[in-house]
DOKE-27740 format. One record per residue (C-alpha): residue in one letter; x, y, z. Coordinates in nm, 3 decimals, padded with zeros to 5 digits. Layout:
N
+----+---------+---------+---------+
| aa |       X |       Y |       Z |
+----+---------+---------+---------+
|  A |       X |       Y |       Z |
...
+----+---------+---------+---------+
This chain:
272
+----+---------+---------+---------+
| aa |       X |       Y |       Z |
+----+---------+---------+---------+
|  M |  00.000 |  00.000 |  00.000 |
|  S |  00.132 |  00.336 | -00.098 |
|  G |  00.196 |  00.596 |  00.168 |
|  S |  00.164 |  00.970 |  00.160 |
|  D |  00.399 |  01.250 |  00.249 |
|  T |  00.232 |  01.460 |  00.512 |
|  S |  00.286 |  01.764 |  00.726 |
|  T |  00.367 |  01.641 |  01.077 |
|  N |  00.498 |  01.940 |  01.266 |
|  G |  00.173 |  02.131 |  01.312 |
|  S |  00.295 |  02.425 |  01.102 |
|  G |  00.056 |  02.352 |  00.816 |
|  P | -00.234 |  02.132 |  00.722 |
|  A | -00.199 |  01.756 |  00.735 |
|  V | -00.205 |  01.687 |  00.364 |
|  S | -00.164 |  01.399 |  00.122 |
|  D |  00.041 |  01.372 | -00.195 |
|  K | -00.226 |  01.162 | -00.368 |
|  G | -00.389 |  01.444 | -00.562 |
|  A | -00.709 |  01.649 | -00.548 |
|  A | -00.869 |  01.681 | -00.207 |
|  A | -01.203 |  01.515 | -00.133 |
|  V | -01.217 |  01.688 |  00.207 |
|  T | -01.053 |  02.019 |  00.295 |
|  M | -01.071 |  02.164 |  00.646 |
|  R | -00.930 |  02.508 |  00.719 |
|  G | -00.922 |  02.684 |  01.054 |
|  V | -01.203 |  02.468 |  01.189 |
|  N | -01.301 |  02.542 |  01.548 |
|  K | -01.556 |  02.364 |  01.763 |
|  A | -01.617 |  02.402 |  02.135 |
|  F | -01.874 |  02.270 |  02.376 |
|  G | -01.891 |  02.540 |  02.639 |
|  D | -01.535 |  02.595 |  02.760 |
|  N | -01.417 |  02.264 |  02.615 |
|  V | -01.238 |  02.325 |  02.285 |
|  V | -01.254 |  02.001 |  02.087 |
|  L | -01.130 |  02.125 |  01.747 |
|  D | -00.867 |  02.397 |  01.760 |
|  E | -00.790 |  02.577 |  01.429 |
|  L | -00.789 |  02.241 |  01.251 |
|  D | -00.634 |  02.227 |  00.904 |
|  M | -00.658 |  01.892 |  00.726 |
|  D | -00.682 |  01.760 |  00.369 |
|  V | -00.796 |  01.414 |  00.263 |
|  A | -00.730 |  01.323 | -00.100 |
|  A | -00.985 |  01.159 | -00.328 |
|  G | -00.962 |  00.785 | -00.276 |
|  E | -00.737 |  00.819 |  00.027 |
|  R | -00.791 |  00.610 |  00.340 |
|  V | -00.713 |  00.804 |  00.657 |
|  V | -00.727 |  00.651 |  01.003 |
|  I | -00.763 |  00.897 |  01.291 |
|  I | -00.631 |  00.780 |  01.627 |
|  G | -00.604 |  00.943 |  01.966 |
|  P | -00.721 |  00.921 |  02.327 |
|  S | -01.084 |  00.945 |  02.430 |
|  G | -01.196 |  01.307 |  02.440 |
|  S | -00.928 |  01.425 |  02.197 |
|  G | -01.187 |  01.540 |  01.942 |
|  K | -01.133 |  01.277 |  01.675 |
|  T | -01.500 |  01.174 |  01.651 |
|  T | -01.598 |  01.541 |  01.636 |
|  I | -01.399 |  01.568 |  01.310 |
|  L | -01.637 |  01.317 |  01.153 |
|  R | -01.945 |  01.471 |  01.311 |
|  V | -01.876 |  01.822 |  01.179 |
|  I | -01.812 |  01.682 |  00.830 |
|  M | -02.148 |  01.503 |  00.853 |
|  T | -02.300 |  01.827 |  00.995 |
|  L | -02.425 |  01.641 |  01.303 |
|  E | -02.238 |  01.914 |  01.490 |
|  R | -02.199 |  02.261 |  01.339 |
|  I | -01.857 |  02.425 |  01.336 |
|  D | -01.805 |  02.750 |  01.525 |
|  S | -01.572 |  02.894 |  01.261 |
|  G | -01.353 |  02.793 |  00.970 |
|  S | -01.448 |  02.611 |  00.651 |
|  I | -01.498 |  02.256 |  00.522 |
|  T | -01.506 |  02.174 |  00.152 |
|  I | -01.623 |  01.845 |  00.001 |
|  G | -01.456 |  01.817 | -00.338 |
|  D | -01.505 |  02.167 | -00.480 |
|  D | -01.821 |  02.237 | -00.278 |
|  P | -01.812 |  02.440 |  00.045 |
|  L | -02.014 |  02.258 |  00.310 |
|  Y | -02.100 |  02.539 |  00.549 |
|  H | -02.094 |  02.818 |  00.291 |
|  M | -02.269 |  02.897 | -00.034 |
|  P | -02.070 |  02.842 | -00.357 |
|  D | -01.908 |  03.186 | -00.319 |
|  G | -01.723 |  03.043 | -00.018 |
|  T | -01.813 |  03.328 |  00.217 |
|  T | -02.192 |  03.348 |  00.256 |
|  P | -02.318 |  03.106 |  00.523 |
|  A | -02.495 |  02.808 |  00.366 |
|  N | -02.868 |  02.761 |  00.399 |
|  E | -03.014 |  02.424 |  00.495 |
|  K | -03.085 |  02.329 |  00.134 |
|  R | -02.722 |  02.386 |  00.040 |
|  I | -02.595 |  02.187 |  00.338 |
|  R | -02.824 |  01.896 |  00.249 |
|  E | -02.703 |  01.899 | -00.111 |
|  V | -02.335 |  01.881 | -00.019 |
|  R | -02.397 |  01.636 |  00.266 |
|  S | -02.565 |  01.398 |  00.020 |
|  H | -02.216 |  01.309 | -00.105 |
|  I | -02.112 |  01.188 |  00.242 |
|  G | -02.194 |  00.861 |  00.419 |
|  M | -02.133 |  00.777 |  00.784 |
|  V | -02.137 |  00.455 |  00.984 |
|  F | -02.168 |  00.492 |  01.360 |
|  Q | -02.066 |  00.290 |  01.664 |
|  H | -02.430 |  00.195 |  01.707 |
|  F | -02.614 |  00.082 |  01.402 |
|  N | -02.912 |  00.323 |  01.394 |
|  L | -03.116 |  00.090 |  01.174 |
|  F | -03.493 |  00.134 |  01.160 |
|  P | -03.620 | -00.160 |  01.368 |
|  H | -03.949 | -00.201 |  01.179 |
|  M | -03.780 | -00.227 |  00.839 |
|  S | -03.601 | -00.523 |  00.685 |
|  A | -03.230 | -00.507 |  00.610 |
|  L | -03.310 | -00.443 |  00.244 |
|  E | -03.566 | -00.173 |  00.323 |
|  N | -03.315 |  00.005 |  00.547 |
|  I | -03.067 |  00.013 |  00.259 |
|  M | -03.324 |  00.126 |  00.000 |
|  L | -03.469 |  00.413 |  00.205 |
|  A | -03.219 |  00.695 |  00.134 |
|  P | -03.170 |  00.622 | -00.238 |
|  V | -03.547 |  00.630 | -00.293 |
|  K | -03.652 |  00.908 | -00.053 |
|  V | -03.350 |  01.140 | -00.075 |
|  H | -03.195 |  01.074 | -00.415 |
|  G | -03.508 |  00.988 | -00.616 |
|  V | -03.381 |  00.649 | -00.732 |
|  S | -03.651 |  00.411 | -00.857 |
|  R | -03.752 |  00.134 | -00.618 |
|  D | -03.640 | -00.131 | -00.865 |
|  E | -03.295 |  00.022 | -00.901 |
|  A | -03.264 |  00.076 | -00.526 |
|  E | -03.369 | -00.282 | -00.457 |
|  Q | -03.110 | -00.423 | -00.697 |
|  R | -02.840 | -00.199 | -00.551 |
|  G | -02.945 | -00.306 | -00.201 |
|  L | -02.927 | -00.675 | -00.288 |
|  D | -02.585 | -00.626 | -00.448 |
|  L | -02.460 | -00.452 | -00.136 |
|  L | -02.602 | -00.721 |  00.091 |
|  E | -02.418 | -00.974 | -00.125 |
|  M | -02.097 | -00.775 | -00.081 |
|  V | -02.129 | -00.775 |  00.297 |
|  G | -02.223 | -01.143 |  00.305 |
|  L | -02.586 | -01.097 |  00.406 |
|  R | -02.788 | -01.155 |  00.088 |
|  Q | -02.980 | -01.433 |  00.260 |
|  H | -03.084 | -01.195 |  00.538 |
|  A | -03.240 | -00.933 |  00.309 |
|  N | -03.588 | -00.973 |  00.461 |
|  H | -03.476 | -00.996 |  00.823 |
|  T | -03.542 | -00.707 |  01.059 |
|  P | -03.262 | -00.577 |  01.284 |
|  G | -03.406 | -00.771 |  01.577 |
|  Q | -03.332 | -01.092 |  01.387 |
|  L | -02.967 | -01.002 |  01.324 |
|  S | -02.654 | -01.021 |  01.538 |
|  G | -02.459 | -00.707 |  01.624 |
|  G | -02.200 | -00.780 |  01.357 |
|  Q | -02.470 | -00.842 |  01.097 |
|  K | -02.646 | -00.516 |  01.189 |
|  Q | -02.321 | -00.325 |  01.151 |
|  R | -02.263 | -00.478 |  00.807 |
|  V | -02.616 | -00.375 |  00.705 |
|  A | -02.538 | -00.023 |  00.831 |
|  I | -02.225 | -00.016 |  00.614 |
|  A | -02.424 | -00.135 |  00.312 |
|  R | -02.687 |  00.130 |  00.382 |
|  S | -02.424 |  00.405 |  00.383 |
|  L | -02.280 |  00.281 |  00.053 |
|  A | -02.623 |  00.270 | -00.114 |
|  T | -02.614 |  00.638 | -00.210 |
|  R | -02.266 |  00.600 | -00.364 |
|  P | -02.108 |  00.865 | -00.141 |
|  A | -01.779 |  01.024 | -00.243 |
|  V | -01.665 |  01.028 |  00.121 |
|  M | -01.730 |  00.759 |  00.383 |
|  L | -01.688 |  00.824 |  00.756 |
|  F | -01.653 |  00.539 |  01.006 |
|  D | -01.674 |  00.610 |  01.379 |
|  E | -01.541 |  00.324 |  01.591 |
|  V | -01.763 |  00.085 |  01.400 |
|  T | -01.640 | -00.223 |  01.587 |
|  S | -01.637 | -00.080 |  01.941 |
|  A | -01.991 | -00.195 |  02.027 |
|  L | -01.939 | -00.548 |  01.895 |
|  D | -01.846 | -00.867 |  02.073 |
|  P | -01.483 | -00.956 |  01.991 |
|  E | -01.578 | -01.258 |  01.779 |
|  L | -01.788 | -01.037 |  01.549 |
|  V | -01.524 | -00.772 |  01.484 |
|  G | -01.341 | -00.966 |  01.213 |
|  D | -01.641 | -00.987 |  00.979 |
|  V | -01.697 | -00.612 |  00.991 |
|  L | -01.329 | -00.530 |  00.942 |
|  A | -01.322 | -00.766 |  00.642 |
|  V | -01.602 | -00.565 |  00.480 |
|  L | -01.419 | -00.238 |  00.543 |
|  K | -01.102 | -00.387 |  00.399 |
|  E | -01.290 | -00.490 |  00.086 |
|  I | -01.425 | -00.136 |  00.044 |
|  A | -01.075 |  00.003 |  00.094 |
|  E | -00.922 | -00.233 | -00.161 |
|  E | -01.165 | -00.111 | -00.427 |
|  G | -00.978 |  00.216 | -00.396 |
|  E | -01.253 |  00.451 | -00.519 |
|  T | -01.416 |  00.566 | -00.195 |
|  T | -01.247 |  00.826 |  00.023 |
|  M | -01.249 |  00.684 |  00.376 |
|  M | -01.196 |  00.853 |  00.712 |
|  L | -01.196 |  00.608 |  01.001 |
|  V | -01.176 |  00.659 |  01.375 |
|  T | -01.062 |  00.330 |  01.525 |
|  H | -00.854 |  00.165 |  01.796 |
|  E | -00.797 | -00.141 |  01.575 |
|  M | -00.429 | -00.081 |  01.508 |
|  G | -00.376 | -00.400 |  01.308 |
|  F | -00.657 | -00.301 |  01.076 |
|  A | -00.519 |  00.053 |  01.049 |
|  R | -00.179 | -00.085 |  00.953 |
|  E | -00.332 | -00.294 |  00.674 |
|  V | -00.582 | -00.047 |  00.533 |
|  A | -00.466 |  00.311 |  00.592 |
|  D | -00.271 |  00.522 |  00.348 |
|  R | -00.219 |  00.761 |  00.635 |
|  V | -00.259 |  00.764 |  01.011 |
|  V | -00.332 |  01.091 |  01.192 |
|  M | -00.265 |  01.120 |  01.565 |
|  F | -00.508 |  01.363 |  01.728 |
|  D | -00.484 |  01.512 |  02.075 |
|  H | -00.641 |  01.814 |  02.249 |
|  G | -00.817 |  01.931 |  01.934 |
|  K | -00.507 |  01.931 |  01.717 |
|  I | -00.318 |  01.701 |  01.484 |
|  L | -00.008 |  01.594 |  01.672 |
|  E |  00.150 |  01.408 |  01.380 |
|  S |  00.055 |  01.248 |  01.052 |
|  G |  00.225 |  00.987 |  00.836 |
|  T |  00.214 |  00.638 |  00.692 |
|  P |  00.108 |  00.356 |  00.927 |
|  Q |  00.470 |  00.242 |  00.941 |
|  Q |  00.594 |  00.589 |  01.035 |
|  I |  00.336 |  00.649 |  01.304 |
|  M |  00.333 |  00.301 |  01.457 |
|  Q |  00.702 |  00.220 |  01.438 |
|  E |  00.876 |  00.558 |  01.449 |
|  P |  00.640 |  00.814 |  01.604 |
|  E |  00.788 |  01.160 |  01.656 |
|  H |  00.597 |  01.249 |  01.971 |
|  E |  00.610 |  01.090 |  02.313 |
|  R |  00.232 |  01.135 |  02.339 |
|  T |  00.188 |  00.917 |  02.030 |
|  R |  00.426 |  00.655 |  02.168 |
|  S |  00.245 |  00.635 |  02.502 |
|  F | -00.096 |  00.620 |  02.334 |
|  L |  00.008 |  00.338 |  02.101 |
|  Q |  00.168 |  00.151 |  02.389 |
|  A | -00.156 |  00.171 |  02.587 |
|  V | -00.372 |  00.062 |  02.293 |
|  L | -00.146 | -00.223 |  02.185 |
|  D | -00.111 | -00.352 |  02.544 |
|  H | -00.489 | -00.344 |  02.596 |
+----+---------+---------+---------+
């Protein structure tokens, strides 16, 4: 897997050498009361790049994903998805209205720690919902896409099962398929294995690895699965106290980290 040259000293944005950016964050700030969770964050993620974000609990890494998904609104700064400002109108300065935000957000998919499936719908119906209701895809096309995605995640035979009939690992794989159904340009994954029993983690990570190996979807993943990060990531970003501490290839970060904070964090995670 190819690596990326990145800025690691905090003097500029953490960037990739892979080409055009799918996600650009400049001067992004987010605080909850007096707690600053994103502090003048600059970060680029290239189209097709796979970036794993690591760091201690409370460091702000999940908030990065949540502000990209607009589940939390930034206090200041800018985020661009491809060439489209997310929180601003196309002129890049006027604050975006809700319609604009929805349009840009439609190119983003997110999979959460907890599956958030609709309990009264089948696995297939959960996957079909957004393509039909949000993107205007025909039911026939959405159904075929849903069945193809269920095949990809190894659950074709469970298409008509409701979430209550599925294991945690199966529900998470349905959630991944649901997020892929709208063909997002950017996929966000927030600790998607943390709520699973250990024996179920492997199946979910295998699906993520398959998505990564296709190489077309830009992926940002928050995870403590260091073995998975080593296999899948083009780049690993260490986050602490609302800032990027360092950024580099998995080999650089996991074998030769520059910062003592990174070394102690990795030691704690790997010893766990």
